[in-house]
N, C-alpha and C positions, 0 to 999 in steps of 0.2 A: 493574183491567181492563188487559189487555195492549194495547199499542199495535199497530196494524195493521202488517203487513209487506208493503209493496207492492214489486213488482219494477220496477226502473227500466228502462224501454225504452232500448235503445241504438240510436239513429237513425243514418241514413246519414252523408253527408259533411258537411264544414264549410266554411271560408271562404277569401277571397283578397284581398291588396293590400299595398302597401309604405308604411306611414305610421308614422314613429317614435312609439312609445307612451311618450313621455317622462313621467316623474313630475314632480309639482309639489306642494310642501308646501301652499301656500295662495296665493290671489291677493294681489297687492299691496294691493288695496283691496277692501273688502267690497262696495262699490256700483260700478256702471258710471259712467263719466265723466258729470258733471252732477248725480249724486245726492250728497247730503250737503253741498251748497253752503249758505252762509248763507241764511237766509230773506229773500227780497226784500221790499220794501215792499208792503203789501197792495194789490191792484188790485180794480177793481169786478168783482163776480161776473157771470159770463155768464148771460143769461136762460135759464131752464129751465122747460119745461112741467111742470105738476103731473102727477105719476105716482103711481098707487096702490102701496101696499105698499113704499114706500121708507122706510128708517130716518130718522125725523125728526131724530135727534140727530146724524147724520153731516153734517159741514160740507161745503159745496160748494167744490170746488177745480177750478181750470182744468185741462183735459186737457193733459198734456205734449205739446209740439209733436213731430211725427214727426221723428226724427233724419234726418240726411242719408242718402240711400239708399246702402247698401253695393253693391258691384259684384254684378250679377246673375249674371255668369259667373264661377264660382269658379276658383281655381288648380287645376292638375291634381291629382286626388285622390291619386294615388300619390306625390306629392311633398309632401303636406300633413301637418305634424305633428299628432298627436292632442293636443289641448289646448284652452284656452279660445278660441283664435283662430278655430276652425271652418273651414269649407270655403274661406273667403276669406283665410286666413292666407297670409303670404308663403311661396313654395315653398322647399324645401331639397333639394339634389341627392341622388340615390342614389349608390351606389358606382360605378355605371356611368352616365356622362353620357348624356343623351338630349335631343335638340332637341324643343321643344314647338310645337305648332301651335294657334292660337287656335280654340276651338270655334265652330261656326256659330251664328248667332242662333237663338233658340227658334222663330221662324217657319219655319225651314228644315226642321224635323224631320219634317214630313209627307212629305218626299221620302225619308226614311231608314227610316221605320217602316211596315211592311205591316199594314194593318188586318186582324186575323184574327177579328173578330166583327162582327155586324150593328150598324147604327147604333143600333137600339133597345136594344141590350144595353150600350152605352157608359155609363159612369158620369159624372155631372156633376161639374165642378170647383167648382160653386157651394157644394157641401157635401161635405167630405172628412173621413174618419176611420174608425176601426175598430169602435167599439162605441157604444151609446147609453145612455140613462138606465136602461133595463131591465137592462143588464149592469153597472151601477154607475158608469158614466161620467157626465159632465156633459151638460147640455142643449145643443141646437144653438146657442143664443145665449150660450154661456159667455163669449165674448170681446166680446159686445155690439157697440158702435160704435167700439171701439178701432181706431186706425190700424194696418194690417197691417205697415207698415215699422217702426213703433215696437215692436210685439210681436216681430218677427223680430230686431231689434237686441238686445232684452233676452235672447232665447233664445241668440243667438250669443255674447253676452258673459258668459253665466252659466257659472260654473266649478264643476261638481259634483265630488264629492258635497257636499251641503249638510249642516248640522249635524243637522237633525231628520229622523228616520225618517218621521214623520207628514206633514211638509211635502212630503217626497219622494213619498209615496204620493198625496197630493192633486194634486201636479204631474203625476204619471203619468196620473191620471184625466183631467186637463185636456188633456194632450197627445194621448191616445188617443181622445178624444171625437170623435164625428161632428158637426163644428161648421160653421156658416156661414163661408165664406171671408171674412175681414175686408176692408174697403175698402183699395184701394191695392196689393194683391198678387195674384199669380196663385195659383190653388188648388193647383197642383202644387208651386210654390215654397214655399208655406206648409206643406204637408205635408212637404216636404224638410227645412225648418228644424226641424220637430217631430221628425222621424226622427233627424236629426243630434244633437239634444239628448238624445234617448233613448239613442242610442249612447254618448254621453259620460257618461250617468248609469249605464251598465252594463246598461241594459234592452235587450239585444240582440234578444230575441224580439219585444218590443213594437215596436222600431224596424223590424224586417223586416215586421211586419204593417202598419205605417203606410205603408211603401213600396209594399206590395202593394195598398193601398187606392186607388192611382192606376193607371189603365190605361197600359200602356207607350206607347200611341199619344200620350199627353199628356205624356210625359216632357220636362222642360226640362233645360238643362245642370246646374242645381242639383240636380234630382232624380236625374240620372245619378250625381252625386257621392254623394248620400245612399244610393242603391241599392247602390253598391259598398261603402260603409262598413257598412251594415246587414248585407249578405251576409257580409262578413268577420267582423264581430262575432258573428254567429249561427253561424259555421262552416258555411255553406251555399253553396258556389260554384254549385250548381245553380240557386239563386235568380237568378243573373245571366243565365241562358241565354235567357229570353224577350226580353231587351233587348240581347243581346250584339252583334248585328250593328250596330244603331244606335249602341251605345256605342263599338264599335271604329271606326266611320266618323268619329267625332269627331276621331280622330288625336292628340288632346292627352293622352290618358290611357293609359299603357302597361298598366295593369291590365286595361282592357277588351280591349285587343289580345291579351294573353295569355289572357284568359278565352275567346276563340274556340277556342284549342287545348284548354282544359280542358273546355269544353262539348262539343266534338267527341268527346273521349274518354268523357265521361259519357254521351253519346248512343249509344255503341257504334259509333263510326266511327273506329277507330284509324288508318286510312289517311290521314286528314286531319290527325292530330295532329303527326306528325313534321315534315312540311313547314313547318307554322306555327311549331314550336319552333326549327327550323333557321333560319328567316328571322329570328326574334327574336334568336337568338344571333349571326347574321351582321351584323345591323344594330345590335348592341350595345343592344338594347332592354332587356335585363336579363341578369344573369349571376350566377355563384356560387350561393349557397343559394336566392336568390329564383327563379331559373330552374329549379333542381332541384326545388323544391317544386311549382312549376307542372307540371313533367313528371311528378312522382309522382301528383298529383291527376288529371292527364289519363290516367294509366295505370290508374286504378282502374275504368274503364268495362269493359263486357262485352268479353271476349277481348282486352283491351288492357293487361293488367297488366305493369308494368315494374319491374325490380329497381333501385331508386334509393336510394342510401344518403345520408342527410343527416348532415353533420358540423357541429357548432356551434362548434368550437374558435375559429374566426376571426370569429365573429359577436359583436359587443359591444352591440348594441342590438336590443330587440324592436320590431318594426313590426307594424302591423295585417295586412300581407300575410303576414308570417312566422307570426304567431299564427294567422290564419285558415286558411292552407293546411296548416300543421302539425297543427292540430286536425282538419281534414278528412281528412288522410291517416293519422291515428293516430300521428303522430310526437311523441315526448315532448319537451317544451321544458324545458331545464335551469332549475332554480330560480333560479340567478343571473341568467339572462336574463329570467325572469318578473319579477324584482324591479325591472327597469328600466322596467316598464310603468306606466301611470296606474292609479288606483283602479278605473277602468271595467273593466279586465281581470278583476278579481275577479268582477264581475257576469257577464261573458261566460262565465267558466269555471264559475261556479255554475249557469248555465243550459245548459251544453253537454252534450247527451245522449250524446255519444261518449266522454266521460270517465267512468271508473269512479267509483262513489259515494264511495269513500274518498279519491280524488284531488280530488273536488269539495268535500269537506266543509269544509276550512278557508276556502276562498273563499265557500262557501255561508253560513257563519256571518256573515262580513262583509257579504254581500249582504242577509242578514236584518236586520242592524243598520241598514242603509241603506234598508230598505223595498222591496228588490227581490224578496225571497222572504218569504212568510208564515210564521208559526209552524207551520202545518200542513204546508207544503211542506218545511220543515227537518226536521220529525219524520219525514216519509215518507222522506227521504234517509237518515237514521240508521236507520230501520227496515230499509231495503234493506241497509245495512252489517251490521246485526245478523243478517239472514237469509243473509248471504253465507258463502262457504266459508272465507275467510281471516279468522280471528279473532285473528291475531297483530298486526295493525296497530293503531296507537294509537287510531284512530277507532273501532275495535270496542269499546274500553274505555269510550269516551264513550257509545256506543250501549247498552252493558250498564247503565251508570248511568242512562241515560234510561229504559230498560225498568224498572229497579228503582224509579224515581220514580213509576211507575204501579202496579206489581204486587208490590212488596215485601210480605212477609208481615205487616208491622206498619206502623202510621202512622209510628212513629219511624224505621223503615227507609226509608220513602219520603222523609221529611224529610232524613235523612242523605244519601241519594243526590242530592237537590237541592243540598244544601250542598256536596258534592264537585264538582258541575258548576259551581256559582257561584264557588267559590274557586279553580278552576284557572286561568282566563285571567289574563294579566299586563297587558293593556291595557284602557283604558276602553271602547273599542269592542268588544273581545272579551267583557268582562263584561256589557255590555248585550246582546250577541248571545245569551249564555246565558240571560238573562232571557226573551228572545223564544222561545228553544227550549223552555223549561220552562213556558211560560204555561199550557198545558193541565193539566200535572201539578200545578202550584201551585194552580190553581183547584179541584182535587179534594181538597185537604187539608181536614180538618175543623177547625172553630174550637176543638175540644176539645184540639188539639195542645198539649202542654206546652212552655213556653218557645219559642214560635215565633219565627223570624227574620222578624217581621211586615213590616219595611220592604222586604225583598227579595221576600217573598211577594206583597205588594200591587203592588210595581213590576213583577214578572214578569207577574201577571195583567193589569195595565193595559197592558203593552207590546203585547199583542195586542188591545186594545180591549174586554176582557171586563169592563166596569165593573159590570154587575149582580152578577157573581160576586165582584168585589172588595169591593162594599159590604157583603157578609156579615161582613167583618172590622171594620166600623165601630166596634162596641162594644169590640172588643179593642184597637184602636189607642189608645195613650196620647196624651192631649192634648199638643200641642207636638212630637210625633215626625214624621218624614218621612212615614210611612204615614198618619198623621192628616191631614197637609197635603194629600197626594195625594187622599185620600178626600173631603176638604172640597171640593176642586176639582171632583170628578165627582159630587158629591151630587145625585141627581135632584130632590130637593126644592128645590134652588137657594135656600137661605136667604140673606137679605141679611146680609153680613158687615161687621163694623166693623174698624177698624185694630187693635183689641185682639186680634182673631184672628191677625193677622199678627205682632204683637209677642209672642204666645204661642208662636210657632214657635221651637224650639230644637233642631232636628235635628242629626244627626251630620255631621261633615266640612263645617262651615260657619264656619270661623274668620274669614273675611273678610266674612261676611254676605251673600254673593251669592245663596245659596239663599233666604234670607228675602226679598231684593229680587225674586227671580223669583216667589216665592209671592205677593207683593203684586201684581206685574205680571199674573200669571195671574188672580187674583181680580178685579182691576180690569178687565182685558180681557174677562172673561166677563160683565161687567155685574153682578157680585155685591156691589158697593160703591156707596154713594151718592157724589154729586159732592163733598160736603164731606169724606167719609172718604178719598176718593182724593186730594184736595188735602192732607189731613193726612198720609197715608202718603207721598206724593211729597215733601213738605217734610221729614219726619222722616228718610226713608231716602235722600234725594238722588236720587230717580228722576224725571227730567224728562220725564214722560209728555206734557206739553203742548208740548214743543219740536217745531217743524216744520222740515222740509227738503224737498228735491225728492222723496225717496222716500216720505215720509209723505203728502205732498200727492198723489202718484200713487196710493197706496193708497186714500186717501179718495175720490178721483175714481172709481176702480174700484168702490168700495162704493156711491157715489151712483148710478152707472150700472148697478148690479146685474150685475157681470161677475165671476163666481167664477173663471173661467179666468184672467183678468188678475190677480186677487187671488192665486191660487196661484203664478203666475209671479213676481209682485213679492215674495211671501213668501219664495220661494226666493232671490231676489236679495238679500234682507236677511239670509240665513243662509249666505252663502258662506264658510264656515269649517268645518274638519274637527272642531273641538272645541266643545262647548257653552259653554266659558268665553269663546269669542270672540263669543258672542251677548249683546248688552246687554239688561238688563231692559226698556229703552225699546222696543227692537225687538220683544221678545216681546209686550209690551203691544199694540203696533200690529198685529202679525200676528194675535194671538188676537182682537182687536176686529174686524178686517176679516173673518176667516173666519166668525165668528159672525154678522156683519151680512149676509153674502151667502148665508146659509142652510146653513152648515156648522158648526153648534154642537158636534156630536160630535167632529169633527176638531179644533176649537178647544180643547176640553177635553183631548184627547189630547196636543196640542202643549204645553199648559201643564203637564200631568203629566210629560211627558217631560223638561222642563227640571228638574223636581225629582228625577227618578230617575237622571239621567245626570251630575249635578254631584257 
């Protein structure tokens, strides 16, 4: 069967702002301050009313105290580095200094924003989000009775991308869900924190949707920060226009002031553009390439085109402002400058409709490995490349191999095309991305294939969550192989396993026994082993699944309180590392256990399988 060839729509404009997109290898600590501390002496459990459908085996743990409140008024967005610090990080100056004015209190915004809808059409801040359970998101009580400040602090300190593609997918579902606003926080502020985390995850489209779920009349200073970030990441300066006057009135953020000029140009009012740009230049609000990019975007409106040349020779750092406006104006960013950005930029580029498919391809593969793009979306992208006019680019060769993996004249030819795709990448993340890309093609291979690369076939199918298709290879998988271990984890019959099953594993590339320990942690976390067998395996392999710290206690409390959103967030906190070798078997056990206990057994299986396929 030939893969479909969809035309990729090329949408309008892109984004705006000046935030250094500095790269960072990994956080200094996997957990936020306070997590990982030695276990304190046990205290008396708090009284809890009996509630139905609670996992009886889950121990009761005290809810972590809400951390000290972070400042509600963030530093000026245009001065904030992109990184784990978030909107409240210390400001860093631009090349052109500018004095800042403290934003007004949130209660003053009614004076700045003109209500343009009747009261009955206003959306409540008691429940904010983008999608509901019918669209695959979590329920309204996903965060239960967790303290809002506690959740916001976890979000702000999280440093994505996390190791697991599937944990990232679950976290996105939690962040996008239309949920009840937790106690202790404003609904707009909680939405802003979610949008800011989505931006840092590379989920630019989701972040913009989260911002747009709040009426501009209800914007708080923190929401103005998130709105600017989301618009820049999505390459959509027009998204700023509904709130541009209120944002510019803040006086503290140069991005909003310059956005007035851009919105005037985009609205077809070129007469208003030049005075605003002239004022910005005179007051040293911005200069150099930052001002030229704003001028170029402003000139794209009706009857307002301006010939502005952008030179990158003297620019040493990619910022969100530069990325967003260059993408909006169709200005190519040098590869050396893109290399200075955070991993989030890969996600932004993968989702940018203004970039040509072959330009997006490399970033899109990384985005798929991180859970931002699905296997189907990645196939559509390469289908567009295959249908394009330029077949000389390297990406066209990948597209041809992908097509051959579906419609080669023989089964052996299809298998050979898959092998070429799998063998080409040089990095672990790149190799896993190819497994995601080829999931559909691998699922179509017949079990009669001679000498199949069964480990990679099964890993590819399961990377997209197609476990029923993968189970067809069960009889072909040799006992003790990696494919056998992965299929054991997802077996729908869920047979009780003994430690002998774990000791039988002798998969490839496991000289230090880490994959065997991960296999044990996955089986134990999925509830597939008895307590005595878990104790036997933990003692034999040295996996201390019973050890507690602040993070494990927080997970257990979220499980007892039936809070899948909090579990998703804490699971991501426990996986703040770019490589799976940075995730301990103990962490995998607790994450898989928690996901299963809050009603996400399918996702729990996929996380356990991912550990086997990516090591």
